[in-house]
C-alpha positions as MATLAB code, in Angstrom:
seq = 'MRVTQGMLAGNSLRHISQGYMRLGELQDQLSTGKRITRASQDPVVAMKGIRYRTQVAEVEQFKRNLREVYNWMDTADAALGEATDALARIHELATQAANDTYEETQRANIAKEIRQLYEHLQSIANTKNSGKYIFNGTNTTNPPIVAPERMDLGFAHLLEPGTDLQTVEIVYDGQTYHYVGENADGHLVFQDVRQMNSLPFDETDSDEFNEKAFQLVIDPDLGRITSSQPNVNTGAAETKNVRLNDVVVADREAVSFNTQRVEIELLKGVKIPVNTNPTNVFNNALFGDILRLEKALEDPSVSGAELTAYIDNFTKHIDQVTAERAELGARVNRVEMLESRILQQEITAKRIMSDNEDVDLEKVIIDLTIQESVHRAALAVGARIMQPTLMDFLR';
ca = [
      59.921   76.442  -62.055;
      57.757   77.092  -65.406;
      54.660   75.626  -65.499;
      53.344   74.872  -68.934;
      49.870   74.706  -70.733;
      50.287   71.140  -70.401;
      50.794   71.034  -66.522;
      47.891   73.412  -66.290;
      45.476   70.721  -68.601;
      46.630   67.906  -66.540;
      45.819   68.765  -63.230;
      42.705   70.374  -63.959;
      41.166   66.756  -65.874;
      43.286   64.944  -62.574;
      41.067   67.018  -59.921;
      37.991   66.798  -62.415;
      38.454   63.045  -63.036;
      38.737   62.875  -58.582;
      35.607   64.946  -57.971;
      34.423   62.543  -60.755;
      35.065   59.418  -58.152;
      33.812   61.465  -55.410;
      30.472   61.870  -56.886;
      30.318   58.749  -57.761;
      31.253   57.740  -53.809;
      28.313   59.994  -52.624;
      25.656   58.906  -55.273;
      26.709   55.331  -54.247;
      26.308   55.415  -50.739;
      22.639   57.791  -51.645;
      21.594   54.707  -53.397;
      22.444   51.894  -51.480;
      22.610   53.525  -47.980;
      25.582   51.729  -47.192;
      29.017   53.807  -46.100;
      30.807   51.205  -48.128;
      30.090   48.976  -50.818;
      33.585   47.306  -51.805;
      35.539   45.614  -48.799;
      38.544   47.471  -50.382;
      36.660   51.017  -49.417;
      37.239   50.158  -45.583;
      38.614   47.164  -44.690;
      37.552   47.346  -40.884;
      33.954   48.553  -41.500;
      33.580   45.092  -43.937;
      35.127   43.115  -40.930;
      33.054   43.974  -38.035;
      30.346   44.198  -41.139;
      30.447   40.509  -41.291;
      30.694   40.119  -37.720;
      27.293   41.796  -37.082;
      25.814   40.321  -39.793;
      26.821   37.020  -38.497;
      25.048   38.081  -35.144;
      21.538   39.106  -36.812;
      21.853   36.359  -38.729;
      22.086   34.124  -35.255;
      18.442   35.955  -33.887;
      17.007   35.437  -37.069;
      17.403   31.727  -36.746;
      16.269   31.670  -33.377;
      13.572   33.027  -33.899;
      12.499   30.834  -36.896;
      13.452   28.624  -33.774;
      10.979   30.418  -31.326;
       8.159   29.516  -33.917;
       8.692   25.068  -33.985;
       8.641   25.528  -30.356;
       5.778   27.341  -30.096;
       3.699   24.864  -32.624;
       5.078   22.010  -30.685;
       4.026   23.272  -27.349;
       0.725   24.711  -28.176;
      -0.334   21.240  -30.292;
       1.514   18.926  -27.134;
      -0.843   21.465  -24.700;
      -4.392   21.429  -26.665;
      -3.645   17.211  -27.275;
      -2.997   16.826  -23.326;
      -6.167   18.823  -22.630;
      -8.499   16.632  -25.101;
      -6.619   14.030  -22.879;
      -7.567   15.460  -20.069;
     -11.693   15.486  -21.007;
     -11.698   12.388  -22.675;
     -10.304   11.232  -19.146;
     -12.972   13.234  -17.259;
     -15.421   11.765  -19.422;
     -14.816    8.238  -18.671;
     -13.904    8.887  -14.774;
     -17.733   10.347  -14.899;
     -18.851    7.216  -16.668;
     -17.199    5.111  -13.810;
     -18.821    6.760  -11.490;
     -22.067    7.077  -13.036;
     -21.852    2.998  -13.576;
     -21.159    2.538  -10.521;
     -24.882    2.668   -9.241;
     -26.536   -0.698   -8.950;
     -29.811    0.464  -10.547;
     -28.029    0.755  -13.933;
     -29.587   -2.715  -15.509;
     -26.838   -4.959  -17.804;
     -28.252   -2.821  -21.098;
     -27.550    0.228  -19.544;
     -23.744   -0.775  -18.637;
     -23.318   -2.141  -21.917;
     -24.261    1.161  -23.655;
     -21.602    2.907  -21.467;
     -18.784    0.526  -22.059;
     -19.799    1.493  -25.854;
     -18.686    5.034  -24.989;
     -15.473    3.605  -23.391;
     -14.340    2.142  -26.348;
     -15.165    5.605  -28.211;
     -13.489    7.381  -26.139;
     -10.670    4.420  -26.232;
      -9.741    5.260  -29.485;
     -10.275    8.717  -29.001;
      -7.250    8.471  -27.015;
      -5.858    6.737  -29.521;
      -5.338    8.951  -31.732;
      -4.720   11.877  -29.266;
      -1.221    9.820  -28.884;
      -0.534   10.070  -32.570;
      -0.620   13.550  -32.448;
       1.435   15.338  -34.901;
       2.700   18.672  -35.921;
       4.406   19.587  -38.591;
       4.495   15.864  -40.371;
       5.971   14.859  -36.993;
       4.654   12.753  -33.776;
       4.813   14.965  -30.893;
       4.482   12.017  -28.106;
       7.411    9.697  -29.143;
      10.018   11.238  -28.362;
      12.989   11.682  -30.724;
      11.781    9.059  -32.946;
       8.922   11.638  -34.557;
       8.767    9.535  -38.047;
       6.926    6.865  -36.109;
       3.755    7.088  -34.548;
       3.835    6.157  -30.404;
       0.894    3.359  -31.257;
       1.269    1.239  -34.282;
      -0.772   -1.751  -33.865;
      -3.593   -1.294  -31.051;
      -4.174   -5.028  -30.775;
      -0.897   -5.707  -28.938;
      -2.541   -3.323  -26.335;
      -4.564   -6.320  -25.288;
      -3.697  -10.042  -26.192;
      -5.981  -11.875  -23.802;
      -4.862  -13.899  -20.650;
      -4.332  -17.093  -22.895;
      -1.567  -15.913  -24.862;
       0.356  -16.233  -21.338;
       0.169  -19.977  -21.313;
       0.597  -20.462  -24.714;
       3.714  -22.476  -25.486;
       7.166  -20.332  -26.834;
       5.348  -17.354  -25.255;
       8.146  -14.805  -24.213;
       7.154  -13.940  -21.110;
       9.688  -11.208  -20.836;
       7.777   -9.206  -23.564;
       4.504   -8.514  -22.156;
       3.346   -7.396  -18.924;
      -0.313   -7.259  -16.927;
      -2.406   -4.405  -15.947;
      -4.395   -4.654  -13.104;
      -5.475   -1.978  -10.335;
      -3.742    1.230  -12.081;
      -0.106   -0.479  -12.507;
       1.978   -2.543  -14.474;
       3.510   -5.854  -14.071;
       6.638   -7.263  -15.614;
       7.812  -11.495  -15.431;
      10.102  -11.800  -12.676;
      10.475  -15.480  -12.348;
       8.802  -18.517  -11.088;
       8.076  -19.383   -7.037;
       8.596  -22.637   -5.657;
       5.115  -23.889   -6.537;
       6.195  -23.429   -9.886;
       3.741  -20.279  -10.372;
       4.571  -17.730  -13.030;
       4.994  -14.081  -10.779;
       4.788  -10.831  -12.311;
       6.203   -7.898   -9.778;
       4.743   -4.336   -9.914;
       7.139   -1.959  -11.977;
       7.389    0.290   -9.419;
       9.039   -1.987   -7.032;
      11.602   -3.693   -9.626;
      14.599   -2.208   -8.674;
      14.264   -1.531   -4.860;
      12.956   -5.492   -4.492;
      14.429   -7.661   -7.246;
      12.610  -11.187   -7.076;
      15.185  -13.938   -5.290;
      13.617  -17.311   -5.365;
      15.762  -18.215   -2.304;
      13.766  -15.483   -0.114;
      10.424  -15.445   -1.284;
       9.092  -15.027    1.768;
      10.304  -11.717    2.926;
       9.409  -10.395   -0.862;
       5.973  -11.557   -0.611;
       5.554   -9.426    1.884;
       6.582   -6.039    0.450;
       6.083   -6.594   -2.943;
       2.905   -6.448   -4.774;
       2.713   -9.424   -7.058;
       0.093  -11.364   -9.500;
       1.094  -15.195   -9.502;
      -0.770  -16.712  -12.238;
      -1.430  -20.470  -11.817;
      -0.864  -22.348  -15.267;
      -2.680  -24.861  -14.574;
      -5.891  -23.963  -12.937;
      -5.532  -20.537  -15.268;
      -6.002  -18.785  -12.017;
      -5.007  -15.551  -10.828;
      -3.881  -13.895   -6.949;
      -3.124  -10.644   -5.940;
      -0.453  -10.594   -3.490;
       0.000   -7.020   -1.426;
       1.376   -5.727    2.237;
      -0.961   -4.734    4.207;
      -0.804   -1.096    5.099;
      -0.939   -1.690    8.985;
       0.628   -5.071    9.428;
       2.984   -5.184    6.476;
       1.289   -8.690    5.908;
       0.685  -10.305    2.751;
      -2.615  -10.116    1.677;
      -4.237  -12.557   -0.998;
      -7.345  -12.484   -2.660;
      -8.740  -14.085   -6.740;
      -8.032  -11.813   -9.541;
     -10.870  -12.472  -12.640;
      -9.168  -13.175  -15.609;
     -11.107  -10.459  -17.400;
     -10.081   -8.389  -14.638;
      -6.119   -8.171  -16.458;
      -5.000   -7.067  -18.925;
      -2.094   -8.531  -20.863;
      -0.201   -6.867  -23.364;
       3.299   -6.289  -25.220;
       5.727   -3.893  -24.023;
       6.447   -2.340  -26.839;
       2.587   -1.789  -27.821;
       2.870    1.973  -26.959;
       6.590    3.468  -27.542;
       8.103    4.242  -24.461;
      10.520    6.698  -26.213;
      11.445    9.018  -23.578;
      14.414   10.884  -25.354;
      13.648   14.577  -25.449;
      13.718   17.044  -28.866;
      15.351   19.965  -27.837;
      15.684   23.407  -29.673;
      18.125   25.925  -29.532;
      16.412   29.232  -28.631;
      19.828   31.172  -27.576;
      23.595   30.550  -27.839;
      23.727   27.330  -25.528;
      19.988   27.392  -24.471;
      18.175   24.186  -25.541;
      14.517   24.166  -24.361;
      12.759   21.093  -24.645;
       9.512   21.136  -26.696;
       8.271   17.707  -26.441;
       6.534   15.529  -23.316;
       7.345   12.684  -21.684;
       4.576    9.922  -23.166;
       4.873    8.002  -20.756;
       4.036    9.780  -18.203;
       0.549   10.138  -20.180;
       0.138    7.556  -22.603;
       1.391    3.578  -21.468;
       0.013    0.454  -20.791;
      -1.309    1.141  -17.392;
      -3.730    3.720  -19.179;
      -5.405    1.981  -21.948;
      -5.782   -1.044  -19.491;
      -7.048    0.295  -17.325;
      -9.720    1.432  -19.791;
      -9.797   -2.116  -21.236;
     -10.299   -3.362  -18.233;
     -13.213   -0.632  -16.692;
     -15.065   -1.853  -20.514;
     -14.964   -5.544  -19.235;
     -16.484   -5.104  -16.066;
     -19.172   -3.258  -17.506;
     -19.892   -5.762  -19.722;
     -19.301   -8.470  -17.008;
     -22.850   -8.876  -15.240;
     -21.230  -10.129  -12.386;
     -19.625   -7.076  -11.695;
     -21.554   -5.346   -8.900;
     -21.495   -1.266   -8.270;
     -19.220   -1.701   -5.415;
     -16.193   -3.408   -7.628;
     -16.955   -0.806  -10.472;
     -16.050    2.015   -7.775;
     -12.626    0.757   -7.502;
     -11.745    2.006  -11.178;
     -12.595    5.493  -10.456;
      -9.753    6.038   -8.567;
      -7.219    4.726  -11.008;
      -8.726    7.091  -13.413;
      -8.465   10.005  -10.646;
      -4.691    9.134  -10.925;
      -4.278    8.464  -14.602;
      -6.508   12.588  -15.084;
      -3.276   13.723  -12.149;
      -0.904   12.306  -14.533;
      -1.920   14.046  -17.026;
      -2.476   17.333  -15.372;
       1.115   16.857  -14.055;
       2.434   17.292  -17.261;
       0.549   19.781  -19.059;
       1.474   21.810  -15.641;
       5.273   21.061  -16.607;
       4.332   21.727  -20.571;
       3.003   24.979  -19.220;
       6.063   25.921  -16.719;
       8.215   25.372  -19.524;
       6.098   27.755  -22.520;
       6.319   30.513  -19.715;
       9.902   30.090  -19.408;
      10.038   30.517  -23.736;
       7.774   33.425  -23.197;
      10.678   35.149  -21.200;
      13.545   34.101  -23.911;
      11.198   35.222  -26.193;
      11.776   38.715  -24.382;
      15.654   38.105  -24.639;
      15.725   37.505  -28.441;
      13.532   40.640  -29.639;
      15.539   42.555  -27.163;
      19.193   40.863  -28.609;
      17.192   41.567  -32.385;
      16.716   45.161  -31.708;
      20.332   45.748  -30.198;
      22.069   43.904  -33.075;
      20.603   45.559  -36.031;
      21.215   48.510  -34.473;
      24.523   47.739  -34.122;
      24.686   46.794  -37.823;
      23.434   50.057  -38.725;
      25.461   51.825  -36.710;
      28.698   50.078  -38.773;
      27.103   50.165  -42.142;
      24.963   52.783  -43.159;
      25.252   56.255  -43.716;
      23.561   59.180  -42.761;
      21.231   60.700  -45.732;
      21.252   64.004  -44.218;
      25.050   64.009  -44.433;
      25.121   62.687  -47.880;
      22.909   64.478  -49.325;
      24.727   67.742  -48.514;
      28.555   66.302  -49.420;
      26.406   65.654  -52.902;
      25.332   68.747  -53.214;
      28.900   70.060  -52.348;
      30.739   68.001  -54.345;
      28.552   68.933  -57.171;
      29.246   72.465  -56.962;
      32.658   71.995  -56.700;
      32.927   69.612  -59.748;
      31.001   72.427  -61.399;
      33.142   75.271  -60.386;
      35.947   72.915  -61.850;
      34.767   71.976  -64.966;
      34.280   76.085  -65.575;
      37.757   76.774  -64.599;
      39.112   73.921  -66.658;
      37.170   75.064  -69.243;
      38.703   78.802  -68.748;
      42.188   77.657  -68.375;
      42.504   75.311  -72.052;
      40.578   77.111  -74.130;
      43.587   79.794  -75.375;
      45.833   78.418  -77.416;
      49.403   79.683  -79.099;
      47.100   80.774  -82.296;
      44.955   83.205  -80.245;
      48.161   85.385  -78.430;
      49.821   85.578  -82.449;
      46.840   87.487  -84.019;
];
């Protein structure tokens, strides 16, 4: 086979061009730190890289969600802590005022502080985090308490013509009562909401009902309220008259009762509720009992023994807030464990992505040095081959 000068020159130029391409690839790897810069260079690496990058992006989003969860829970915990302190202060004031040595003016001064604590608890109920109300379920754009005046409509509201009794509830002795109908005497009957499902109102069997349920019976003609509840020992119904200023008539929607959970995903398929159940903390029963205590302190006819009855109500409210805060703390502990898993997943996902895409810099530097030497040698050989011409041999 005859090898011509043109064949030698063409082969030399082709190899030099391939050397330039190899140098370019190595320089790209060295400058970017990645094995490939285009999917066509290695489709398998590119396909795996897309999947690994998706995993890393998911973990990054979970980390952002984690910060949001901590913001919600820390804010809720701080708010519940303030609520506990406020209720503890009310409990302390109620205990202090139950002493019969306190004069009317002294109790009136305590009532003023009770009013301030009442308004402070309202502001806590309307706590916001990042522009969202945290104690109104999924309705985070609206405050749970919009119109505080609807918490105390007054006893006369029950007797006003046109009043829809299904829209109001009565707060008395730490519990709320809803309207269930009229008894045989035409009196309005309100029943403890805790027994609404277990003991439905039935006029045909009102005697049995009266023996089992906690009721408030209102005589519209005399404007009188009677409390009926079963005796712990005998089970027979016991009745007593209730002071008009010892009940609080409120709109059922004065405090929002949206109990839907706000959930944030922290791992694939794992969602954590970040809000607390507001109905267990901020409700008409809580605010109604504070109003009842305030009115009792302003009533000179109320004795210290009667004021003592209010103390147990606030003990129960404190226990409810504490229980809700403990439940929130348990969820915080779970979130902290999930955080460890998220951080571990981030490390694993980034390591796998790095193994797939990143280059060994030491190896690339060595390969680049070798390729430069080969390229220089190729250029030198090409120069020696292509330099002689026919005129050089004719001389």
